[in-house]
C-alpha positions in Angstrom: 34.1 129.7 124.6 35.0 126.9 126.9 33.1 123.6 126.6 33.2 120.4 128.6 34.7 117.5 126.9 33.5 114.1 128.1 36.5 111.8 128.5 35.8 108.1 128.9 38.1 106.4 131.5 38.7 102.6 131.1 39.1 101.0 134.6 39.5 97.2 134.6 36.5 95.4 136.4 38.5 93.7 139.2 40.0 97.0 140.2 36.6 98.5 140.3 35.1 95.7 142.4 38.1 95.9 144.7 37.7 99.5 145.3 33.7 99.3 145.7 33.9 96.3 148.1 36.8 97.8 150.3 34.8 101.0 150.5 31.8 99.1 151.6 33.7 97.2 154.2 35.4 100.3 155.5 31.9 102.0 155.8 30.3 99.0 157.4 33.2 98.7 160.1 32.9 102.4 160.7 29.0 102.3 161.2 29.2 99.1 163.3 31.8 100.7 165.7 29.9 104.0 165.9 26.6 102.0 166.7 28.4 100.0 169.3 29.9 103.1 170.8 26.5 105.0 170.8 24.6 102.0 172.4 27.4 101.8 175.1 27.4 105.4 175.9 23.6 105.2 176.1 23.7 102.3 178.4 26.3 104.0 180.7 24.1 107.2 180.9 21.2 105.1 181.9 23.1 103.3 184.5 24.3 106.4 185.9 20.7 107.9 186.1 19.5 104.8 187.7 22.3 104.9 190.2 21.6 108.4 191.1 18.0 107.8 191.7 18.6 104.8 193.9 22.0 105.2 195.7 23.6 102.2 197.3 24.0 102.5 201.1 27.6 103.2 202.3 29.3 100.6 204.5 29.0 102.9 207.5 25.1 102.8 207.1 25.1 99.0 207.3 27.6 98.3 210.2 26.8 99.5 213.7 29.2 102.0 215.4 32.3 100.5 216.9 32.1 99.8 220.7 34.4 101.7 223.1 37.4 99.5 224.3 36.8 97.6 227.3 39.2 98.3 230.2 
């Protein structure tokens, strides 16, 4: 019959703290970048929707047609 044996592992406290803080910083950076990109994409989508709902006039709509050349 196989039994599980618990083995204690000794890790120095400074090494453990370095690993924990490095993991926390990496997770924080990843979450921050993901949140920024989500907000940026959301703002772009909303801007595209607003632009489609209210299109800007083309330059041809604002300028009168050209006059025929005078001879």
